[in-house]
C-alpha positions in Angstrom: 111.4 69.3 115.3 114.9 68.0 114.5 116.8 68.3 117.8 120.2 67.7 116.0 119.9 71.0 114.1 119.7 73.1 117.3 122.4 71.0 119.1 124.8 71.9 116.2 123.7 75.5 116.5 126.0 76.0 119.5 129.0 77.9 120.7 131.7 76.5 123.1 130.4 76.8 126.7 127.3 78.6 125.6 123.8 77.9 126.8 121.2 77.4 124.1 117.5 77.2 124.4 114.8 77.5 121.7 111.1 78.6 121.7 108.4 78.1 119.2 105.9 80.7 117.9 103.7 80.2 121.0 106.6 81.0 123.4 106.9 77.4 124.5 110.4 76.1 125.1 111.2 73.2 122.7 115.0 72.8 123.4 117.3 73.2 126.4 120.9 72.3 126.0 123.3 70.6 128.5 125.2 73.8 129.3 122.0 75.4 130.6 121.2 72.1 132.5 124.6 72.5 134.4 124.2 76.2 135.0 120.6 76.1 136.2 120.4 72.6 137.7 117.3 72.1 135.6 117.1 69.0 133.4 115.9 69.4 129.9 112.9 67.1 130.4 111.5 69.5 133.0 111.8 72.6 131.0 110.8 71.5 127.5 107.1 72.2 127.0 107.0 75.1 129.5 106.1 78.7 128.6 109.0 81.1 128.4 107.3 83.7 130.6 106.4 81.1 133.3 110.0 79.8 133.4 111.3 83.4 133.5 108.5 85.2 135.5 110.5 88.5 136.0 110.8 89.2 132.3 108.6 92.1 131.1 106.2 90.1 129.0 105.0 93.0 126.8 108.5 94.2 126.1 110.1 90.9 125.4 107.1 89.6 123.4 107.5 92.5 121.0 111.2 92.0 120.9 110.9 88.3 120.2 108.2 88.8 117.6 110.3 91.3 115.7 113.3 88.9 115.5 111.2 85.9 114.5 109.6 87.7 111.6 113.0 88.4 110.1 114.5 91.2 112.1 118.2 91.4 113.1 119.6 89.4 116.1 119.2 91.2 119.4 121.6 91.1 122.4 120.5 91.8 126.0 121.6 90.9 129.6 119.9 89.6 132.7 120.7 88.2 136.1 120.2 84.4 136.3 118.7 84.3 139.7 116.0 86.7 138.8 114.8 84.6 135.9 114.5 80.9 136.9 111.4 80.0 138.8 112.3 79.2 142.5 110.9 75.7 142.4 113.5 74.6 139.9 116.7 75.8 141.7 117.6 76.0 145.4 120.4 78.6 144.9 120.3 82.3 144.2 122.8 82.6 141.4 124.1 86.1 141.0 125.9 85.4 137.8 125.0 87.8 135.0 124.2 86.3 131.6 124.6 87.9 128.2 122.0 86.7 125.7 121.7 86.8 121.9 118.3 86.2 120.4 118.0 85.2 116.7 115.2 83.9 114.5 115.7 80.6 112.7 113.4 79.0 110.1 113.3 75.2 110.3 113.5 73.5 106.9 111.6 70.4 108.0 108.3 71.9 109.2 108.8 75.4 107.7 108.2 77.1 111.2 110.3 79.9 112.6 111.9 79.4 116.1 113.5 81.8 118.5 117.1 80.8 119.4 118.6 82.2 122.7 122.4 81.9 123.0 123.7 82.6 126.5 127.2 83.7 127.7 128.3 84.2 131.3 129.7 87.8 131.9 129.7 87.8 135.7 132.8 89.8 136.5 133.0 93.5 135.6 136.3 93.1 133.8 134.9 90.4 131.7 131.8 92.5 131.1 134.0 95.4 129.9 136.0 93.1 127.7 132.8 91.6 126.4 131.6 95.1 125.4 134.9 95.8 123.6 134.7 92.7 121.6 131.0 92.9 121.0 131.4 94.0 117.5 133.8 91.1 116.7 131.6 88.6 118.5 128.5 89.9 116.6 130.4 89.5 113.4 131.5 86.0 114.5 127.9 85.1 115.4 126.8 86.4 112.0 129.4 84.2 110.3 128.4 81.3 112.4 124.8 82.0 111.5 125.7 82.2 107.8 127.4 78.8 108.1 124.4 77.4 110.0 122.1 78.8 107.3 124.3 77.2 104.6 124.0 73.9 106.4 120.2 74.4 106.6 120.1 75.3 102.9 122.0 72.1 102.2 119.5 70.2 104.3 116.6 71.9 102.5 118.2 71.0 99.1 118.6 67.4 100.2 115.0 67.3 101.4 113.8 68.8 98.1 115.7 66.1 96.2 114.2 63.4 98.4 110.8 65.0 97.8 111.3 64.9 94.1 112.4 61.3 94.2 109.4 60.3 96.3 107.0 62.2 94.0 108.5 60.4 91.0 108.2 57.0 92.8 104.6 57.9 93.8 103.7 58.8 90.2 105.3 55.6 88.9 103.3 53.6 91.4 100.1 55.4 90.5 100.7 54.7 86.8 101.4 51.1 87.6 98.2 50.8 89.6 96.2 52.4 86.8 97.7 50.0 84.2 96.9 47.1 86.6 93.3 48.3 86.9 93.0 48.6 83.1 94.5 45.1 82.7 92.1 43.7 85.3 89.2 45.3 83.5 90.3 43.9 80.2 90.7 40.5 81.8 87.1 40.7 83.2 85.8 41.6 79.8 87.7 38.7 78.2 86.3 36.3 80.8 82.8 37.7 80.2 83.3 37.3 76.4 84.5 33.7 76.9 81.4 32.9 79.0 79.2 34.6 76.4 80.9 32.6 73.6 80.4 29.3 75.3 76.8 30.2 76.3 75.9 30.9 72.7 77.6 27.7 71.5 76.1 25.6 74.3 72.5 27.0 74.1 71.7 29.3 71.2 73.3 27.1 68.5 72.4 23.8 70.0 68.6 24.6 70.4 68.0 25.5 66.7 70.2 22.6 65.6 68.0 20.2 67.6 64.9 21.8 66.1 66.3 21.3 62.6 67.1 17.6 63.4 63.6 17.2 64.9 61.7 18.6 61.9 63.8 16.8 59.4 63.3 13.4 61.2 59.6 14.0 61.4 59.4 14.7 57.7 61.5 11.7 56.9 59.7 9.3 59.1 56.1 10.4 58.4 56.4 11.9 55.0 53.6 9.8 53.4 51.3 10.4 56.4 51.7 14.1 56.6 49.3 16.4 54.7 50.6 19.0 52.3 49.8 21.8 54.9 51.8 20.0 57.6 54.8 19.5 55.2 54.7 23.2 54.3 54.5 24.2 58.0 57.5 22.0 58.9 59.5 23.3 55.9 58.7 26.9 56.9 59.8 26.2 60.4 63.1 24.7 59.1 63.6 27.8 57.0 63.0 30.1 60.0 65.4 28.2 62.2 68.0 28.1 59.5 67.7 31.9 59.0 68.1 32.5 62.7 71.1 30.2 62.8 72.7 31.9 59.8 72.2 35.3 61.4 73.7 34.1 64.7 76.7 32.4 63.0 77.5 35.6 61.0 77.4 37.7 64.2 79.4 35.1 66.1 82.1 34.9 63.5 82.4 38.7 63.1 82.4 39.1 66.9 85.2 36.4 67.2 87.2 38.2 64.6 86.9 41.5 66.4 87.9 40.0 69.7 91.0 38.3 68.2 91.9 41.5 66.2 91.7 39.7 62.8 88.8 41.7 61.4 89.8 43.7 58.3 89.0 47.5 58.5 88.9 49.2 55.1 87.0 52.5 55.3 85.8 54.1 52.1 83.2 56.7 50.9 79.8 55.1 50.9 76.4 56.2 49.6 74.2 55.7 52.6 70.9 55.4 50.7 72.2 52.7 48.3 73.7 50.7 51.2 70.5 50.9 53.3 68.5 49.8 50.3 70.7 46.7 49.8 70.2 45.7 53.5 66.4 46.3 53.3 66.2 44.0 50.3 67.7 41.2 52.5 65.1 41.8 55.2 62.1 42.4 53.0 60.7 38.9 53.4 61.0 39.0 57.2 59.1 42.3 57.3 56.4 41.1 54.8 55.7 38.0 56.9 54.6 40.4 59.8 53.1 42.9 57.4 55.5 45.6 58.7 56.1 48.7 56.6 59.7 49.9 56.5 60.4 53.5 55.3 63.8 54.4 54.0 64.1 58.2 54.7 67.9 58.4 54.4 67.7 60.5 51.2 70.2 60.4 48.4 72.8 63.0 49.4 74.3 61.4 52.5 77.7 59.8 52.3 79.7 58.3 55.1 83.4 57.3 55.4 83.3 53.8 56.9 83.9 50.1 56.3 81.1 48.8 54.1 80.9 45.3 55.6 80.7 46.7 59.1 78.0 49.2 58.2 76.0 46.5 56.5 76.3 44.3 59.7 75.2 47.2 61.9 72.2 48.1 59.8 71.2 44.4 59.4 71.3 43.8 63.2 69.4 47.0 64.0 66.7 46.4 61.4 66.4 42.7 62.3 65.8 43.7 65.9 63.3 46.3 64.9 61.3 43.7 62.9 61.6 41.2 65.7 60.1 43.6 68.3 57.5 45.3 66.1 53.9 44.1 66.2 52.4 42.7 63.0 51.1 45.6 60.9 53.6 48.0 62.6 56.0 50.6 61.1 59.8 51.0 61.0 61.6 54.0 59.7 65.3 54.7 58.8 66.4 58.3 58.7 69.7 60.3 58.5 70.9 63.8 59.4 74.2 65.6 59.1 75.6 66.9 62.4 78.9 68.8 62.1 81.3 66.3 60.5 79.2 63.2 61.3 76.1 61.5 59.9 73.6 60.3 62.5 71.5 57.3 61.3 68.4 56.3 63.3 66.3 53.1 63.1 63.0 53.7 64.9 60.0 51.4 65.4 56.6 51.5 67.2 57.1 48.1 68.8 57.2 46.8 72.4 59.8 49.2 73.7 62.0 48.7 76.7 62.4 50.0 80.3 65.4 52.1 81.3 66.8 49.1 83.2 66.7 46.9 80.1 68.3 49.7 78.0 71.2 49.9 80.4 71.8 46.2 80.0 71.7 46.1 76.2 75.4 46.4 75.4 76.8 44.5 78.4 78.6 41.4 77.3 77.7 39.3 80.4 74.0 40.3 80.3 71.8 37.3 81.0 68.5 39.0 80.1 66.8 37.6 77.0 63.7 39.0 75.3 61.4 37.4 72.8 60.0 39.1 69.8 56.3 39.8 69.1 56.1 36.3 67.4 58.3 34.6 70.0 61.5 35.1 68.0 64.6 34.2 70.0 67.6 36.4 70.5 71.0 36.4 72.2 71.8 40.1 72.4 75.1 39.5 70.6 73.9 41.5 67.5 73.7 44.7 69.5 77.0 44.1 71.3 78.6 43.5 67.9 77.0 46.6 66.4 78.3 48.8 69.2 81.9 47.5 68.7 81.6 48.0 64.9 80.3 51.5 65.3 83.1 52.4 67.7 85.6 50.8 65.3 84.4 53.3 62.7 84.8 56.3 65.0 81.2 56.7 66.0 78.9 56.0 68.9 75.5 54.3 69.4 72.6 55.5 71.6 69.1 54.2 72.4 65.8 55.9 73.2 63.0 53.6 74.3 59.6 53.8 75.9 57.7 50.6 77.0 54.8 49.9 74.8 55.6 52.8 72.3 58.8 51.6 70.6 62.5 52.2 70.4 65.0 54.4 68.4 68.5 53.1 67.9 70.9 55.8 66.6 74.5 55.6 65.6 77.0 58.1 64.1 79.6 57.7 61.4 82.2 60.1 59.9 80.7 62.1 57.1 82.1 61.3 53.6 
């Protein structure tokens, strides 16, 4: 409670004390201290009906309750010596007090308090005079109360302004914290991308390069000592390593362009069946080596509105993965279906499949888990990460369903053409 408000709510030579909604005294001014010889620190916190034991509790509780819920001010008289508890004063004071009771709502905590204003009317002549001027005094008190209420309203307005200012500052601080969290997350992603980039350069590119150097040196040094079958084997190995390096380099360059914001995005209407057929033609040799059958069930009527190079990259990566993790003699299918204003394309296989834990790590840039294909084909996981970013760049999303030992289905959506 703001003591200053009730100290200002005062009349000259008037005693003021205040109770809360539980009838406990919360303020006792210096005029009452002088009249009663009771210091404020002994009274504050006491119950009204314990300090004034001779008051009729039922009557005055009803009277106080009516005033505090918005009723008009009430005026009554009492003899001082009959009210104060004996332990607080050694004299029996016969002076008669005239008391005005008013309800006052505090702007700070929103509670209503009972304010008692006390005037000394000891002598009969004074008492008669007081009755004569009661109307004027009541009017004066109302005017004082109006002025006090105006002051309180001004205080409330000031508090509301301060509240609005604090709310605005709190909102700005929250926005700044959210932006900081977003920046921190972006920085973590960039650091993870940088680590992934150097990991690929340091390991995934160096290993196949070393293999190429090794095979070429063997052929050069022992060319006349090698049989035709051995030469064919080494040449086939060089071809496989070169294909893997080419695929990795293409993904790496595309991924680097996306990260730097330099990748062109030119969406157009595309015939999905024709585009899928062109990608399958590139992967036909890889699939035939493992005797894998790929079925193109995309139909002829599906069209999408997307960037052609990006969609080719997505299909190439998903189909390459399917070939990699499908057992020799297995099957891969590509299908499409129209859903509202999107086309959902699915690449399914009956290969090794994945656990739920592995699925959750597929599109994480700093994922260290590596899986080999059914013929020990190496992979970096970069192709799937790139595919996800390209799908999202075209306004779609990518999902995975997989069961260990039964295969996987990678699905992605694109805007319908």
